[in-house]
C-alpha positions as CSV (number, residue, x, y, z in Angstrom):
1,X,-42.3,-8.5,8.3
2,X,-39.9,-11.3,7.0
3,X,-36.2,-10.7,6.9
4,X,-35.8,-10.8,3.1
5,X,-38.3,-8.0,3.3
6,X,-36.8,-6.3,6.0
7,X,-33.6,-6.1,4.2
8,X,-35.4,-4.8,1.2
9,X,-37.2,-2.0,2.7
10,X,-35.4,-0.8,5.4
11,X,-32.6,1.2,3.2
12,X,-35.3,2.5,1.3
13,X,-37.4,4.1,4.7
14,X,-34.0,5.3,5.9
15,X,-33.2,7.2,2.8
16,X,-37.1,8.5,2.5
17,X,-36.4,9.8,6.4
18,X,-33.1,11.2,5.5
19,X,-34.6,13.1,1.8
20,X,-37.5,14.1,4.5
21,X,-34.9,15.6,7.1
22,X,-32.7,17.5,4.5
23,X,-35.5,18.9,2.6
24,X,-36.9,20.2,5.8
25,X,-33.6,21.6,7.1
26,X,-33.0,23.9,4.2
27,X,-37.2,25.0,4.4
28,X,-38.5,22.7,1.7
29,X,-41.4,21.3,3.5
30,X,-43.4,21.0,0.3
31,X,-43.7,17.9,-1.6
32,X,-41.4,18.3,-5.3
33,X,-43.1,19.4,-8.2
34,X,-44.3,17.0,-10.4
35,X,-42.8,17.0,-13.7
36,X,-45.2,17.8,-16.9
37,X,-43.9,15.5,-19.5
38,X,-46.4,16.8,-22.4
39,X,-43.8,18.3,-24.7
40,X,-46.5,20.6,-26.1
41,X,-47.4,21.7,-22.4
42,X,-44.3,22.2,-20.6
43,X,-42.9,25.6,-19.9
44,X,-39.1,24.3,-19.9
45,X,-37.9,21.5,-22.4
46,X,-38.8,18.0,-21.1
47,X,-35.4,17.0,-21.9
48,X,-33.3,20.1,-21.4
49,X,-30.6,20.8,-19.2
50,X,-32.4,23.4,-17.0
51,X,-34.2,20.3,-15.5
52,X,-31.2,18.5,-14.7
53,X,-29.3,21.5,-13.0
54,X,-32.4,22.2,-11.1
55,X,-33.1,18.4,-10.0
56,X,-29.7,18.6,-8.1
57,X,-30.7,19.6,-4.4
58,X,-27.1,19.3,-3.7
59,X,-25.3,21.9,-6.0
60,X,-28.4,24.0,-6.1
61,X,-28.2,24.7,-2.2
62,X,-24.3,25.9,-2.8
63,X,-25.8,27.8,-6.1
64,X,-28.5,29.3,-4.3
65,X,-26.2,30.7,-1.7
66,X,-24.1,32.2,-4.1
67,X,-26.8,33.6,-6.3
68,X,-27.8,35.8,-2.8
69,X,-24.1,37.0,-2.3
70,X,-23.9,38.1,-5.8
71,X,-27.2,39.8,-5.6
72,X,-26.3,41.6,-2.5
73,X,-23.8,44.0,-4.5
74,X,-26.1,45.9,-6.6
75,X,-27.5,48.5,-4.5
76,X,-30.6,48.8,-5.5
77,X,-31.3,45.2,-5.5
78,X,-30.3,45.0,-1.9
79,X,-32.2,48.0,-1.1
80,X,-35.4,46.2,-2.3
81,X,-34.5,42.8,0.0
82,X,-33.9,45.2,2.8
83,X,-37.0,47.5,2.9
84,X,-39.4,44.8,1.5
85,X,-38.4,41.5,2.7
86,X,-38.7,39.3,5.7
87,X,-35.4,37.8,5.2
88,X,-34.2,37.9,8.8
89,X,-37.5,36.9,10.7
90,X,-38.4,34.0,8.1
91,X,-35.4,32.8,6.1
92,X,-37.2,29.7,5.3
93,X,-40.1,31.0,3.9
94,X,-37.9,33.3,1.3
95,X,-36.2,30.3,0.2
96,X,-39.4,28.2,-0.1
97,X,-40.9,30.8,-2.3
98,X,-37.9,30.9,-4.2
99,X,-37.7,27.0,-4.6
100,X,-41.4,26.8,-5.2
101,X,-41.2,29.2,-8.2
102,X,-38.1,27.5,-9.7
103,X,-39.6,24.1,-9.2
104,X,-43.2,25.1,-11.1
105,X,-41.4,27.2,-13.9
106,X,-38.5,23.9,-14.5
107,X,-41.1,21.4,-14.4
108,X,-44.4,23.0,-14.6
109,X,-46.8,23.4,-17.6
110,X,-46.7,26.5,-19.4
111,X,-50.2,27.2,-17.4
112,X,-48.4,26.9,-14.1
113,X,-45.4,28.7,-14.9
114,X,-47.3,31.7,-16.5
115,X,-49.4,31.9,-13.2
116,X,-46.1,32.0,-11.1
117,X,-44.8,34.3,-13.2
118,X,-47.5,36.9,-13.0
119,X,-47.8,36.4,-9.6
120,X,-44.0,37.3,-8.8
121,X,-44.7,40.3,-11.1
122,X,-47.8,41.2,-9.3
123,X,-45.9,40.8,-5.3
124,X,-42.4,43.3,-7.3
125,X,-45.2,46.0,-8.3
126,X,-45.0,47.2,-4.3
127,X,-41.0,46.9,-4.1
128,X,-40.2,50.1,-4.9
129,X,-38.3,52.9,-2.7
130,X,-35.5,55.1,-2.5
131,X,-31.9,53.3,-2.2
132,X,-29.0,54.6,0.2
133,X,-27.5,56.6,-2.9
134,X,-30.7,58.6,-3.3
135,X,-31.8,57.0,-6.6
136,X,-35.3,55.4,-6.8
137,X,-35.4,51.5,-7.5
138,X,-38.2,49.3,-8.9
139,X,-37.9,45.4,-8.6
140,X,-39.8,45.2,-11.8
141,X,-37.3,47.3,-13.6
142,X,-35.9,45.4,-16.6
143,X,-32.2,46.9,-15.8
144,X,-32.5,45.1,-12.1
145,X,-34.7,42.1,-13.5
146,X,-31.7,41.3,-15.7
147,X,-29.1,41.7,-13.0
148,X,-30.8,39.2,-10.6
149,X,-31.0,36.7,-13.7
150,X,-27.5,36.8,-14.3
151,X,-26.9,36.1,-11.0
152,X,-29.1,33.1,-10.5
153,X,-28.1,31.6,-14.0
154,X,-24.4,32.2,-13.1
155,X,-24.3,30.6,-9.6
156,X,-26.5,27.7,-10.7
157,X,-24.7,26.6,-13.9
158,X,-21.4,27.2,-11.9
159,X,-22.4,25.5,-8.9
160,X,-23.6,22.4,-11.2
161,X,-20.3,22.2,-13.1
162,X,-18.2,21.9,-9.8
163,X,-20.2,19.7,-7.7
164,X,-23.3,18.6,-9.7
165,X,-24.3,15.0,-10.4
166,X,-23.1,15.2,-14.2
167,X,-20.5,16.5,-16.0
168,X,-21.6,18.6,-18.8
169,X,-20.3,19.8,-21.8
170,X,-19.9,23.7,-23.1
171,X,-22.7,23.3,-25.5
172,X,-24.9,22.3,-22.8
173,X,-24.0,25.0,-20.6
174,X,-24.8,27.5,-23.1
175,X,-27.9,25.8,-23.8
176,X,-28.7,26.1,-20.1
177,X,-28.1,29.9,-20.4
178,X,-30.3,30.2,-23.5
179,X,-33.6,27.9,-21.8
180,X,-33.1,30.3,-18.7
181,X,-33.1,33.3,-21.1
182,X,-36.7,32.6,-22.1
183,X,-38.4,32.6,-18.5
184,X,-36.0,35.8,-17.9
185,X,-37.6,37.4,-20.9
186,X,-41.2,36.4,-19.2
187,X,-40.4,38.3,-16.5
188,X,-39.4,41.4,-18.3
189,X,-35.6,41.1,-17.9
190,X,-33.4,43.3,-20.5
191,X,-32.1,41.4,-23.5
192,X,-31.6,38.1,-21.3
193,X,-28.0,36.5,-22.3
194,X,-28.1,33.5,-24.1
195,X,-24.7,31.7,-24.0
196,X,-22.3,31.4,-21.2
197,X,-19.8,34.1,-23.0
198,X,-22.8,36.3,-23.1
199,X,-23.8,36.0,-19.2
200,X,-19.8,36.4,-18.2
201,X,-19.7,39.8,-20.2
202,X,-23.5,41.1,-18.8
203,X,-21.7,40.4,-15.2
204,X,-18.6,42.5,-15.9
205,X,-21.1,45.2,-17.3
206,X,-22.6,45.7,-14.2
207,X,-19.4,46.3,-12.3
208,X,-19.3,50.0,-12.4
209,X,-22.9,49.9,-10.6
210,X,-21.7,47.5,-7.7
211,X,-20.5,48.3,-4.3
212,X,-21.1,46.7,-0.5
213,X,-24.0,48.8,0.8
214,X,-24.5,48.8,4.5
215,X,-28.0,46.8,4.0
216,X,-25.4,44.3,2.1
217,X,-22.9,43.9,5.1
218,X,-26.0,43.1,7.3
219,X,-27.5,40.4,4.5
220,X,-24.0,39.1,4.1
221,X,-23.3,38.8,7.9
222,X,-26.6,37.5,8.5
223,X,-26.7,34.6,5.6
224,X,-23.0,33.8,6.1
225,X,-23.5,33.3,10.1
226,X,-26.4,31.1,9.1
227,X,-30.2,30.7,10.5
228,X,-30.2,26.8,11.0
229,X,-31.4,26.1,14.7
230,X,-29.8,23.0,15.1
231,X,-26.3,23.2,15.9
232,X,-25.3,20.0,14.5
233,X,-26.0,21.2,11.0
234,X,-24.0,24.3,11.4
235,X,-20.2,22.8,10.0
236,X,-22.5,21.6,6.9
237,X,-24.0,24.8,6.4
238,X,-20.5,26.7,6.8
239,X,-19.2,24.4,4.2
240,X,-21.7,25.5,1.9
241,X,-21.0,29.1,2.4
242,X,-17.4,28.5,1.7
243,X,-18.2,26.7,-1.2
244,X,-20.5,29.2,-2.3
245,X,-17.9,31.7,-2.4
246,X,-15.6,30.0,-4.3
247,X,-18.1,30.2,-7.3
248,X,-17.9,34.2,-7.6
249,X,-15.1,36.0,-9.9
250,X,-12.6,37.0,-7.6
251,X,-13.6,40.8,-8.0
252,X,-17.0,39.9,-6.8
253,X,-15.6,38.2,-3.7
254,X,-13.5,41.3,-3.0
255,X,-16.5,43.8,-3.1
256,X,-18.3,41.4,-0.9
257,X,-15.1,41.6,1.7
258,X,-15.0,37.7,2.3
259,X,-11.8,36.0,2.4
260,X,-10.1,34.2,-0.5
261,X,-8.4,31.5,0.2
262,X,-7.2,29.9,-2.9
263,X,-4.9,26.7,-1.9
264,X,-7.5,25.9,0.9
265,X,-10.4,26.3,-1.2
266,X,-8.5,23.8,-4.0
267,X,-7.2,21.3,-1.1
268,X,-10.1,21.3,1.6
269,X,-13.2,22.9,0.3
270,X,-14.1,21.8,-2.7
271,X,-13.2,18.2,-2.1
272,X,-15.4,18.1,0.9
273,X,-18.3,19.8,-0.9
274,X,-18.1,17.4,-3.3
275,X,-18.5,14.7,-0.8
276,X,-21.2,16.4,1.0
277,X,-22.8,16.7,-2.6
278,X,-22.5,13.3,-2.9
279,X,-24.0,11.9,0.3
280,X,-27.1,14.3,-0.1
281,X,-27.8,12.4,-3.5
282,X,-27.9,9.4,-1.9
283,X,-30.9,10.9,0.2
284,X,-32.3,13.2,-2.5
285,X,-31.1,11.5,-6.0
286,X,-31.3,13.8,-8.7
287,X,-33.7,13.1,-11.7
288,X,-32.3,11.4,-15.1
289,X,-32.5,13.4,-17.9
290,X,-35.0,12.3,-20.5
291,X,-34.4,11.7,-23.7
292,X,-37.2,11.9,-26.4
293,X,-37.6,9.7,-29.2
294,X,-36.8,10.7,-32.5
């Protein structure tokens, strides 16, 4: 290999190795979903904001953790996870399932997306039981599906607004919530919100139902302490956890019983997370927004 070619190809090989290492560290062992670019066949809009938000691995890591913590606060949602999930024995496997679902619905065709939706609904058929309050729960309950959806959309959006590659305006934020509402509708969620204001109001409306159950304490501690085997990766993971807490409304952090360090978050956690996300993007660049011809 000539010296000139070595100079050109070595950085790219290093980037690919770093990209593979990062993806494997968080359980993403499969190749990313190849995007469907046929506007007549794609499930989400080719030029939509969901593809921008979900394509930024760095902020999605923070938002994904925030979503997990938020979802824990509903005792029926948490009971379904505790009684039917293998999250403690196979956390990476559960993460991979979620990531694949997001990837295939965001970037796939309608055929691919609808097949995945049907698969999720079929799995949810068996996820039912009795929560610790003596009340029955069912994973395909439209009310419970709407809670999980609201948590995910809120945390993914707020993570991108705080740590994403681009600055998105209020119109784009509303567009993201509206795009995601179509997925929630197809999953059977109850009246999914279609704007940021509706999303915030929906989360507020669930507050009387929320509390930190015994199962949620176990899950919170498990996720907070982390499941990474490589000790060198743990400081970065703890930074992501602390950043995820900053995305949640103050009242939800109080329910979750995690410390709220406003000054520390502003001066240390957020700047460090922005730098960390920037470094991840060097290895795993997010996709550019597609502009369709007029």
